[in-house]
N, C-alpha and C positions, 0 to 999 in steps of 0.2 A: 409557334415558330417550329419549323421542321428541324429534326435532329439528324446528324450524320450517323449516329449509332442507334439502331432499333432497340426496342424494349427487350427483345430476346437476346440480343448481343450484350446489352447492359447487364442482364441477369447472368449470362454466361461469364462475363468478365468479373462481376462482383463475386460469383462463386469461386472463380480461380483465386482471387485475392483472399477469400476466406480459407481456401484450401492451403495456400501458402502460409497463412498465419497458423493454422492448425498443425502444419508439418513442422515448422521451426519454433513453435512456442514451447516453453517449459513452465512448470508450476512455480509460483512465488507465493509467499505468505506475508500478508500485511497485518501487522500487529497495531491495534489501537490502544490508547491510554485506557487503563481499566476503570470501570465505573465503581464508585464507592456506594455501597448499599448499607444503610443504617437501620438497625432493628433495636427495639427496646427489650431489655431483659429484666425480669422481675428478680431482684436480689434480696427480697425479704426473707427467703429461706436460709440465707447465709448468715452465720453468727456475726453480730456486730452491726448489721444493717437494720434500720427501722422498718416496721411494717409499711408496705406500700412504696418501697424505694425501687426506682427504676433506673437502670444505667443503659447507656448506649453501647451496642456492640457493632463493630464494623466488619464487613466482608467486602471483598473486591471481586467483581465479575470481569474476567478477562475476555476480550473480544479479538477475534482474528478472522481473516478471510483468505481463502486460497483461490487463486486465479491463474489463468494461463497468460504468459507474456512472452514477447520476443525481446531478447536481451542483447544489447550491443554494448560491449565494453570499450572504453578508451582510457588510456593512462594519461592523466593530466600532469602538468609540470608543477602544480601547486603542491605544497607539502604541509603536513600538520605542524603547527607552530607552537603548540602547548608544550609545557615541560613534562608532559605525561608520557606514558608508554606509547610508542609509535611516533614520537616527535622526530621530524626529519625524514619520515618515510613518505613517499609519494601517495597522493590521494588517488585511488582507483575510482573511476566514475563511468558514466555512460548514459544510456537511455533504456527505458523499457517502453514497449508498445503494447497497449491493452485495449480491450473492448469496452463498450460503454458501461456495463455493469461494474467492472473493476474500477473504472475512472470515477464513477459515482461513489463507490465505497471509499476510495482513497481521498476524495475531496470532502466527504461528509465527516464532520467532527475532527478536522485537522487541529493540531499536528498529529501525525502518526508517530508512534514510538520508534518503530524500526520496520524494515522490510527484509525478509529472509530470501536471498537469491543465491542459488547454488551453494547452500550451507554457509553463506557469509552474510553479515549484517550491513545493510545500506540504509541511508535516509533518502527520502524523496524530496528533491529541492525544486522550489518554484511551482508554477501552475502547469496544467496540461496544455499541450498544443494539439489542435485537431488536425488530423490527416485524413482528408476525404478524397475519394475517387469514385465517381459515379454514385452508386448507392451504398458503398461501403464506407464506414467511418471507424477510425481508430484514434486513440489518444496516446500521446507521447509525453513521458515524464522524464526529467533528468534525475539521475541517482548519483549518490556520492557515498563512498565507503565510510563506515564508522570505525573508530579506532578499536 
């Protein structure tokens, strides 16, 4: 089936969309839940332990990824309802638009602990929405401020 837009025009328009994304995007950091790593420690050399005694030691490996995103803020009418600090304050939310590699990182191993955007903590709410135009694909996530 013939197309109204030639392949060269599609490549040009897709390049313009990528340039717009690169121009208006800012870095965000997505923090994942840390992974617990268990190691066995020989405690036989410590006074009071029997020979051949092994205890478990835990360490945590923190994971984060830095990506570029176009951020759109909107102030919602919803308020924090807990009796905690920040109760009664409006929830700041909005959307972030990211490329595929960032969307894959966000979706893998959910839930994410937090997302650092403009030195403020946000949570990513819901699933990604695909925004496609010709050959360019971006993913949009809703964000909500953390207290």
